[in-house]
C-alpha positions in Angstrom: 93.1 123.0 79.2 93.4 126.7 79.1 93.8 126.4 82.8 97.5 126.1 83.1 97.3 124.6 86.9 94.9 122.2 84.7 97.5 121.7 82.4 99.7 120.9 84.9 98.1 118.1 86.2 96.8 116.7 83.1 100.8 116.3 82.0 102.5 115.1 85.3 98.8 112.5 85.4 100.1 111.2 82.1 103.6 111.4 83.2 102.9 108.7 86.0 100.6 106.6 83.7 104.2 105.8 81.8 106.3 105.6 84.8 107.5 102.3 84.4 108.4 102.7 80.4 109.9 105.6 80.5 111.4 107.0 84.5 113.2 109.1 83.3 110.5 111.9 81.6 108.4 111.0 84.5 111.1 112.0 87.3 112.5 114.2 85.5 109.4 116.6 85.4 107.9 115.5 88.9 111.1 117.1 89.8 111.0 119.8 88.0 107.3 120.5 89.5 108.4 119.9 93.0 111.4 122.6 92.7 108.9 125.0 91.6 106.6 124.4 94.4 109.8 124.6 97.0 110.6 127.7 95.4 107.3 129.3 95.7 108.4 129.4 99.1 111.9 130.4 99.2 114.7 130.6 96.4 116.9 127.5 96.4 120.1 129.1 94.9 123.1 129.2 97.3 120.8 126.8 99.7 121.4 123.9 101.6 118.7 121.4 99.9 118.9 118.0 102.2 116.7 114.9 100.0 115.7 112.5 102.2 114.5 109.3 100.2 115.0 110.7 97.1 115.7 107.5 94.9 117.8 107.6 92.0 118.2 111.3 92.7 116.3 113.3 90.2 115.3 116.0 92.7 118.5 116.2 94.1 120.0 116.9 90.6 117.0 119.3 89.7 117.8 121.3 92.6 121.9 121.5 91.9 120.3 123.1 88.7 119.1 125.8 90.4 122.2 126.6 92.3 121.3 124.7 95.3 124.0 122.8 97.1 121.6 119.6 97.4 122.4 116.4 99.0 120.7 113.3 98.4 120.5 110.4 101.0 118.8 107.3 100.2 118.6 104.1 102.7 118.6 101.5 100.0 121.4 101.7 97.3 119.1 99.5 94.5 116.6 102.3 94.8 119.8 105.0 93.5 120.2 102.9 90.5 116.6 101.1 89.7 116.4 103.0 86.7 120.0 102.3 85.3 121.1 106.0 86.6 124.3 106.8 88.5 123.3 108.4 91.7 124.2 112.2 92.2 128.0 112.8 93.3 128.4 112.9 97.3 124.7 110.9 97.8 124.7 108.8 101.3 123.1 105.7 101.8 121.1 106.5 105.1 118.2 105.6 107.0 115.9 108.7 107.2 115.3 107.7 110.8 119.2 108.3 111.5 120.4 111.0 109.0 124.1 111.4 109.5 124.0 115.1 109.9 124.2 117.8 112.4 121.3 120.1 114.0 120.3 122.8 111.9 122.5 122.4 108.9 119.4 122.8 106.1 117.8 125.5 104.7 115.3 123.3 102.9 114.6 119.4 103.7 112.7 117.4 101.4 110.7 114.0 101.3 108.7 113.2 98.3 107.0 110.3 98.4 108.5 108.6 101.6 106.0 108.7 104.7 103.9 106.0 103.0 106.9 103.5 103.3 107.8 104.5 107.0 106.4 102.5 109.8 107.1 105.5 112.6 105.9 108.7 110.6 106.5 110.8 113.8 110.1 109.8 114.2 110.8 110.3 110.7 109.5 113.9 110.9 111.0 114.8 114.1 114.7 114.4 112.0 113.8 116.3 109.0 112.8 118.9 111.3 116.0 118.3 113.3 118.4 118.7 110.6 116.5 121.7 109.7 117.7 125.4 110.7 115.5 127.4 112.4 113.1 129.4 110.0 114.2 126.3 107.1 111.4 125.3 104.9 110.5 121.4 105.3 108.4 119.7 102.1 107.0 116.7 102.6 104.5 114.6 100.2 103.0 111.2 100.7 100.5 108.9 99.0 97.9 108.4 101.7 96.5 105.0 101.7 92.8 105.9 100.7 94.0 107.8 97.9 92.9 105.9 94.5 97.1 105.4 94.3 97.3 104.2 97.8 97.8 101.1 96.9 101.1 101.6 94.9 101.3 99.5 92.3 98.3 96.9 93.5 95.9 100.2 93.4 92.9 100.8 93.2 92.3 97.2 94.3 93.2 97.7 97.8 90.0 98.9 98.8 88.8 95.7 98.9 91.9 94.5 101.4 95.6 94.7 100.7 96.4 91.0 100.3 93.5 90.6 98.0 95.2 93.4 95.9 98.6 92.3 96.3 97.6 88.7 95.2 95.2 90.0 91.9 98.3 92.0 90.7 100.8 88.6 91.2 98.3 86.6 89.4 97.7 89.5 86.4 101.3 90.1 86.2 103.1 86.8 87.0 105.6 88.6 88.9 105.6 89.6 93.0 104.5 92.6 93.8 107.4 95.7 95.1 105.2 96.7 98.2 103.9 94.7 101.5 101.5 96.4 103.9 103.0 96.7 106.8 106.6 96.1 105.5 107.5 98.4 103.4 103.9 100.1 102.5 102.1 101.6 105.5 98.1 102.7 105.9 98.8 106.2 106.8 95.9 109.0 106.7 95.6 112.7 106.2 93.8 113.2 109.3 96.3 111.6 111.2 99.0 113.4 109.7 97.2 116.9 109.9 96.8 116.2 113.7 100.5 114.8 114.4 102.1 117.8 112.2 99.5 120.4 114.1 100.3 119.0 117.5 104.2 120.0 117.3 105.6 123.2 118.5 108.8 123.6 116.6 107.0 123.8 113.3 104.6 125.4 111.7 102.2 124.5 109.0 102.7 127.1 106.3 100.7 124.7 103.9 98.7 121.6 103.8 96.9 120.9 100.2 96.7 118.2 97.8 99.7 117.9 95.7 98.4 117.4 92.2 94.8 119.1 92.3 94.4 121.5 89.4 91.8 123.9 92.2 90.5 123.8 95.3 93.8 121.9 96.5 93.8 123.4 100.0 89.8 123.3 101.0 90.0 119.4 99.7 92.4 118.7 102.9 90.1 120.3 105.6 86.8 118.1 104.6 87.3 115.0 106.9 86.5 112.0 105.2 86.3 113.2 102.1 90.2 114.4 102.1 91.0 110.6 102.8 90.0 109.7 99.0 89.8 113.2 97.3 93.7 114.3 98.0 95.2 111.9 96.3 98.6 113.1 97.5 99.2 115.1 100.4 101.6 118.1 100.2 103.0 119.7 104.0 105.1 122.9 103.8 106.2 123.3 107.7 108.2 125.9 108.9 110.8 125.1 111.4 110.2 127.1 114.4 113.0 129.5 116.2 
């Protein structure tokens, strides 16, 4: 625990375990950590930050606390108020595939844990790139399917099959699962995503790493096979090409 990066990982994991009971603490902590990750590459003060799929607005609010002009675009109104919170002023209900923004308006385009919920990740990424100015930063993280948390609320039983995992969850909790594979959760993989991003000519990959690992975070994503299980959550830092 002397290593601050290890302390960070443990703190985030503990908060995640209590996410259902104390979402305010969990998401506030996660937003602060994500903003720190962005600011390792670019200060956000006085920058335009577009938060795509940011749910209740915790990330948007954190960027605003740091002096950014930050705006939330979320497709699901119920997600904006899921934890009893009021979405940040100026929030827009909008589809991430078709953002109501002009080209190149954002200094930073931010998307946390959204990609696994979209059927067409390449189109979604293209829209993030479109609204980012040349030289601007794009932050994308997502929970890959073969991560221990890939099945979300019915993880890790998704390793035995999605339908079996959902059925087990519903038997155990007595309530319907929030996610259904192929409807609002999709099996995206680290290797495939990296190949798709690296094949693009409109972005440069600044970093591809595990979002939460305290050590060897970048090395893990370079090992085929292993990375699908060990990455847990893939973080991509991309730079929009001129």
